[in-house]
N, C-alpha and C positions, 0 to 999 in steps of 0.2 A: 220760181214761184209757181209756174204753170204746171211743173212736174209734181211738186209738192202737193198742190191743190188737187191735181188729178188722182194721185194716190190716195189723199184723205177722202175724196168722194166715194172711194170704193170701199170705204171702212164704216157703214152706217151704224154700226154697234159702238163707234167711239164718236162719230161726227155726225150731227143731224143736218148740216148745211155747210158749205164752203163756197165762198165766191171772192173775186179780187175785184175790188172797187176800181173802176177805170181800165180794166183788162178784159181779156176775152175777144173773141172774134169780132164782136160789133165795133170795138174801138180800134182794132187792128186795121178795120177797113175804112172807118169813118173819123178817126182820131183828129186828122187835120182839119176836117170840117168845123171844129171847135175854136180854130184860130181866125183872126180877122184877115181881111183880104191883105192888108198892109204886111202883116207878119208872114204871111204865106209867101208875098212877092220876096221880101228879104230872105226867106228860107230857100225859095228856089234859085235866088241869085248866088247864094253861098254854095249851094248843092252844085251849081254850074261851075263854080270856080274850082271846086275839088273833083270835079267829074274826070278830067285826065288823069289824076293821081289813081282814082279807084279803078279805072280801067286799066291803068298800067299794071297795078298790084294784081288785078284780076287774071291778068295774061301772064304774069310771072312774079309769083308771090315770094321769091326768094330774097335772102338778106341781101344780096349783092345788089339786086334791083332796087330795093328799098333803099340803101346807102345811095345809089346813083341817083334816086329821085330826091333825096334829101340835099345831096349836094347841088343838083340843078335848081332845087328851091331857094337855097342859100344864095346862089349865084343871082337869081332873078331878084332877091330882096336887095341884094348888094347894089346890082347895076340899075335895076329899074323900080326899086322900092315897093315891090309887091309883097304884101302879108307881112311886113317888117314886125307888126305889133303882135303877131301869133307865134314868131319863131321861137321866142324864150321859152315859152311854157312848152312847147312842142319838143325842143331839145332837151329840156330839164325831164321830161317824161321818158323819152328814149333813154336818157342816161340813168336815170333810176332803174328802168327795166333791164339794162345792160349789166350794171353792177349787181342787181338782185338775182342774177342767174346763179351766182355762187352762193347765195342764201338758201335758208331752208324753204321759205315761201316766196317764191319768184313774183315779181310784179307783172301783171299782164297790162298791156297798153289797150285802153278803150278808145277803138276807133270812133265810136259814136259820141264819146265825150270830146274827143280832139275836133271832130269834124261839126260839131254842134256849139262849140265854144264861141260866144259872143253873139250867138243868134238868139232869136225871139222863141225857138223851140226848145224846151227844157230838156235836158239830159238826166233822166231819173235814175239814181242807183239804189233807191229803196223802194221795194215793193210790199205792199200790205195784203195779208190775206184775212179776211173776216171768218172766223170759224165758230160755229155753234157746237159746242161739245156735249157729248151725252154724259150728264154728272151722276155721280153716285151719292145721293145724300144719306145713305146709310154709312158711310164712310167719312171719318174725319177729314181726310183729304179728298174731297169730292172730285175734283179734276185730275187727281193722280194719273188715272189710265189714259185720258186723252193726251196729257203732257208727255207722258212717257212714249206713246205712240209717235208724236210728232218728232221727238228727238230720235226716235228709232229709224223713221222714214228719212229724216234728214241725214243720219248716218248712211243709210243704204244708198242713198243718192249721191253721196259724197259731198253734201252741202256744208263744208267746213272751211277753216281759215287757209287751208292749202289751197282750195279752189278760189280763194277770194269771196268766200260767202259767209255772213254771220247770219244765223238762225237765231231769233229771240221770241220769246212768248211774253205777251202782256194782256191786260184785260182784267176785269174783276175776278172770274175763276183763278186766273194765275197769280194775281195778287193775293188773293186769300189762301191760296195753297202755300205760297212761300211764306206769308204771315203766320198762318197756322203752324207750320213746320218750325219756324223760329221760336214761336210761343212756347210750343210743347217742349222744345229743347230747352229754352231758357228757364221755364218754369221747373222743369225735371232737374236741371242742374242747380237752379236756385233752391229748390226745395230740398234737396239733398245737402247742398251746402249749409242751409239754414238749419237743417235738422242736426248736423253735426255741432255746428256753432252752439244750438241750444244745449246740447248734451254737455259740451264742455263747460258752459255757463252754469249749468245744474250740478256738475261735480264741483266746481269752484264754490258754488254758495252752499251746497248740502254736505260735502265731504263725506258722503256715504254712498257707497255703490248700490246697496239694495234700494234705497230711496230714490236714486237716479234711475235705475232701471224701472222702478214701480211708476215714476212720473212719465218716462218715455213710453211705456206700454199703454199707459192710460192716454196719453197724447195720441199715439197712433190708432189705438181703438177709437178714439173719438173722431179722427180724421176719417176712418172708414165708415163710422156711423153717419158722419155728415154727408160723405159721398152717397151713402144709401138713401139719406133723405133727400138729396137732390134728384136721384133717380126716380124717387117715389112722387115727390111734389111737382117736379118739373119734367123729368124724363130725359134731359139732355144737358150738355155743359156747351158754352159758347167761348169764344175767345177771350172775353172779358171775365165771366164766371170761373173759368179754370184757376184763376189767381187765388180762389178761396184757400187753396192748399197752403201756400206760403204765409197768408194771413192768419190761417188757423194755427199753424205751428208757432209763429211769432207772439199772438195774443194768448193762445190757449195754454202755453207753458207757464204763464204767470200764475194760474190756479194751483198748479202743482208746487210751484216754487214756495208760494205763501203757506200752504198746507204742510209740506214736507219741512220747511224751516222750523216751523213752530213745533212740529212734531218731535224734531231733533233736540230743539232747545229744552223742550218738557223732559225728554229722555235723559239729558244731561243733568237735569235738576234732581234726579232720582226717582220719578214717577215710573210706574209700571207701563207696560205697553198699553194696555186698555185705558188706564188713566191719561196718558200722553195723547193717545188717540182721540178721546172724548174731550179733552181739554183743548187740544187744537182745533177740532170742529167747532166746539163753542166759541173760541177765541177769534178765529178768521172766517168763520162759516157765513156769518152775515155779512162780511165785507165781501166775500167772494160773491154772494148773491147780488149785492147792490152793483158790483162791478160788472157782472154779467149782464144785468137788465140795462146798464147805462150804455155798455159797448153794444149790445143788440140794437138798442133804440137808434144808435148812431148808424148802424147798417139798415135797419128797416125803414128808415126814411128814404132810402133809395126806391123801394119797392113801387111807390106810386107814379115813378117816372116812365115816360112814354119809350125810354131807351131800353129795350129789354135787356141787354147785356149788363148794364148797370143795376137793373130791378132783380135781375136773376141774382146777381153776386150778392146784393143786400139781404135778400131773403135767404141764401145758403148761409152767407157768413153769420148772419143774425141769428139763425137757428143754431148754428155750430156752437156760439158762446154758452148756450144752454145745455148742449150736449156735452161740452167739455166740463161745465160745471157739475153735471150728473156724474160723469166719469171720475172727476176729481173727489166728489163725496161718496162714492160708491166702490168702484173697482181700485182706486189708489188705497183706500185703507184695507180693502179685501185682500190685495196683494201682500201689503206690509203685515198683516196678521197671518198669512199662510206661508207660502214659499220664500217670502222676501224679507223675513223677520230679521230685525235690526238688533244686533248685539250692542247693548249699552257701552261696553268697555270699548267697542271698536271706535266709537265716536267721543270717548272721554277728553280727549286732546284737541277736538275740533271746535271751531269757533263758528256760531251761527249769527254772529253780529259784526258790524263793522268795527274793527280795531281801531282804525286811523280815521278820524273825523276830517275828511279831505275838504269838507265844506266849512271848516271853522274860520278860514280867513274872510269867507263872504259874511259870515255873521258878524265878525268884528268891524266889518266896514260896510254897513248897509247903505249908507249914502252914496258912496262910490259905485256900488251896485245899481242903485236907483238911477243915478246920473248916466251910466253907461248903457242901461236899458232904455232910457229916454232918447239919448242919440242915435241908438240903434234904431227906434222906432221913426225918429224924424227923417234919417237916411232912407228908410224904407218907404216912407211917404213922399219923398222927393223922387224917388225911383219909380214910383208907382204909374205916373202919367205916361212913363215910356214902355208900359206894358200893352202888348197887342194881341188880340185874338186871332189865330190863324184857323180859318175855315177850311183850309186844304188838308184833306185827310191823307193825302199822298204823303204830306210832309211828317205824317205820324209814323210812317213805315220806315223799314230798314232801307237807307239810301243805297247800300251796296248790293241789294237784292236786283237780280237781273230784270224781272218785271217791272220794278220801279225805274230802272234807268231807261228801258226801252219806252215806257210810257212818258217819261220826261223828254226823251229825243223826239218822240212823236208831237208832244206839246210844242217844243221848241220848233220843230219844222212847220207846224200850224201857225206858229206866232202867237201862242195862247199861254206859253209858260208863265208860272207866277214868278 
C-alpha cells in the first residue's frame, strides 16, 4: 500500500491527492499510544513469550531450525501445557504452506498474524488508500484514466494473486465507471436486439419488404433526429436518459405499423398508390396523432421532477414521439412513393388482418375472464403489504462488479452492511 501510494503521488496528472488512513510515519511511531495501558501490558507479555522464538529465527532462519523450534514447542505444550490453545492453528498454517509449495500460488505464512493471534493488537490484512482522481468530465468514462493507471502501477509493483495481494478500486468514480460501462453495453446490445426483433415483427405484419424497409428507415431517421434534439435541448445524455433509444424503437415502430398495414390493405382492395396513401393517412392519421400526444404526455410528466436523469429522459422521449409521428407522415410516404414503390401484385396473397381470432374463447366466456381478473387483483393486494422500498442505491448496481464487491466488503468490515 505504501509503495502504491508513493507511486500515485508522483502522478499529479492522474491523482490530486493520495493518503492512507491510519498509516504513514506518524502512526508507525505512535500507533501503540492509541491502545489502553491494559492492552499494551497484555501485548508486551505476549511479545515477551515469543521473544526467544524471534531471536532464534533471527540467528538461524533455516527450515531445519524452524522445525527444531516447532518440535521443542510441541514438547513444552505436551509436558508443561504451554501455549496448548495456540498450536492447532499454528500447525494448520504451516501444513497449508507446506502443501501449497507445489501449487501455482504458494501460501506465505504471516508471522504478524501468528504472533498477534489472541492479543488485543489487531493484525490488519486490508489497507485502504483514499485517492482523489483527476476526472475527465468530457469523457463518458470520467474515471477511466486514473483507474487504468492504478491497475498499471499494481502490475509494475507485482501486486497480484501470486504475491498474495488483491488490489480493488471502489468509490463513487469507480462505481459510476463500471455502471456506465455496463449500461452502454447493455443498451447497445438491447438496442440492436430490439431493432432486429422489430424488423421481424414488421415483416410478419406487413409482408412487404419495401414497406418494412421504409418503416425501418423512418424509425432510424427519427432516432437520429431525437438524439439531435437531445444534443440541442440538453447538451448531454446521462445513465438514465440513454435508455430513450430502446424506448423510441419499441414505441416508434407502432406508427409505421399502423400506416403501413392500412396502406397495404388499401392496395389489395385495388386502389392506386396515391389513393391508398391518402386513404391510409386519413384513416389512421388522427389515431396516430392522439397516440403521439398521449404517449408524450406520459413522458413529459417526468420533466418537473428534481431527479435530472428521469426529467431529461422524459423530455427526450416525449419529444421523440412527435418526431417519429412527423417522420411517419412525411418520410415514410415519400420513400414508398419514390425508391420503395410497392408492386400490388407482390402483396396480392398477403393478409394484413388477423386470420385467426385467438381471442374468441375469451369473448365466449367473459364471466370467467372477469373472475380470474378479480382473483389476480386480490392476490396482488394481499402481496402488496410485503413490498418494501430499498433506499440503498448500491443494491441497484451490478453485484458482480468489482467496485460493488469491494464497497460491500468495506461496509461489512465497518459493521454497517445492509
